[in-house]
C-alpha positions as CSV (number, residue, x, y, z in Angstrom):
1,X,16.1,6.5,7.8
2,X,17.2,5.9,11.2
3,X,19.7,3.1,11.6
4,X,20.3,2.5,15.0
5,X,17.3,1.8,17.5
6,X,18.6,4.1,20.1
7,X,17.7,7.2,17.8
8,X,14.1,6.3,17.8
9,X,12.1,6.9,21.1
10,X,10.6,3.7,22.0
11,X,6.9,6.0,22.7
12,X,7.2,6.8,19.0
13,X,8.5,3.6,17.7
14,X,5.4,2.1,19.4
15,X,2.9,4.4,18.0
16,X,4.4,3.8,14.7
17,X,4.0,0.3,15.0
18,X,0.8,0.5,16.1
19,X,-0.2,2.7,13.3
20,X,1.0,0.0,10.7
21,X,-0.5,-2.7,11.9
22,X,-4.0,-2.3,10.2
23,X,-1.9,-1.4,7.2
24,X,-0.3,-5.0,7.5
25,X,-3.7,-6.5,8.2
26,X,-5.3,-5.3,4.9
27,X,-2.0,-6.5,3.2
28,X,-2.6,-10.0,3.9
29,X,-6.2,-9.9,3.5
30,X,-5.9,-8.5,-0.2
31,X,-2.4,-10.8,-0.6
32,X,-2.9,-13.9,1.3
33,X,-0.2,-15.6,-0.7
34,X,1.9,-12.7,-2.3
35,X,3.5,-13.1,-5.3
36,X,5.8,-11.0,-7.5
37,X,2.7,-9.9,-9.8
38,X,0.7,-9.0,-7.0
39,X,3.5,-6.9,-5.3
40,X,3.7,-4.9,-8.5
41,X,-0.4,-4.4,-7.9
42,X,0.7,-2.6,-4.4
43,X,3.5,-0.4,-5.6
44,X,1.3,1.1,-8.5
45,X,-2.2,0.1,-8.8
46,X,-2.7,2.2,-11.5
47,X,0.2,0.8,-13.9
48,X,-1.6,-0.2,-17.3
49,X,0.7,-3.6,-17.7
50,X,-0.9,-5.1,-14.7
51,X,-2.1,-8.4,-14.7
52,X,-6.0,-7.8,-13.0
53,X,-6.4,-11.8,-13.1
54,X,-3.6,-12.1,-10.8
55,X,-5.7,-10.1,-7.7
56,X,-7.6,-12.7,-6.0
57,X,-11.2,-12.9,-7.0
58,X,-12.7,-11.3,-3.6
59,X,-10.9,-8.1,-4.1
60,X,-10.8,-7.6,-7.3
61,X,-13.6,-5.5,-7.7
62,X,-12.1,-3.4,-5.3
63,X,-9.1,-2.8,-7.4
64,X,-10.7,-2.0,-10.2
65,X,-12.5,0.6,-8.4
66,X,-9.1,2.4,-7.3
67,X,-7.9,1.8,-10.4
68,X,-10.3,3.9,-12.5
69,X,-10.6,6.5,-9.3
70,X,-9.1,9.7,-10.8
71,X,-8.9,11.2,-7.7
72,X,-6.6,8.5,-5.9
73,X,-5.0,8.4,-9.3
74,X,-3.8,12.0,-8.9
75,X,-3.0,11.7,-5.1
76,X,-0.6,8.3,-6.1
77,X,1.0,10.8,-8.2
78,X,1.5,13.7,-6.1
79,X,3.4,11.3,-3.7
80,X,5.4,9.4,-6.2
81,X,8.9,11.3,-4.7
82,X,7.4,10.2,-1.1
83,X,7.0,6.8,0.5
84,X,4.3,4.7,-0.8
85,X,3.1,4.2,2.2
86,X,2.0,7.9,2.7
87,X,0.0,7.4,-0.5
88,X,-1.7,4.5,1.1
89,X,-2.4,6.7,4.8
90,X,-3.6,9.7,2.8
91,X,-5.8,7.4,0.4
92,X,-7.7,5.2,3.1
C-alpha cells in the first residue's frame, strides 16, 4: 500500500478517484443508511448467514439475484485473496 501521497502520480490518483466514484454512487444507492449488517452484505454477498431482511426493500431483488448467480459466486471465490473492489469491478 502506498503510504505517502508523493509516491502516487497525480494523474493516476485522479484516474483512480474518477474510477471509484461510480462505485461510491452505487453503494450509496444500495446502502443509504449503512448499518453493520448491511456492511456484511457488501463484504460477502454469498454468505449463508446474512439477514436478507436487513437489505432495503428496493434492492432486495437485486441482492437475491446476485446471491443466486453461480457465475458471480465463482468470480467472488476466485478473487477472495484480492481486494474486494476487484471482484465488484470485474462483476459489474
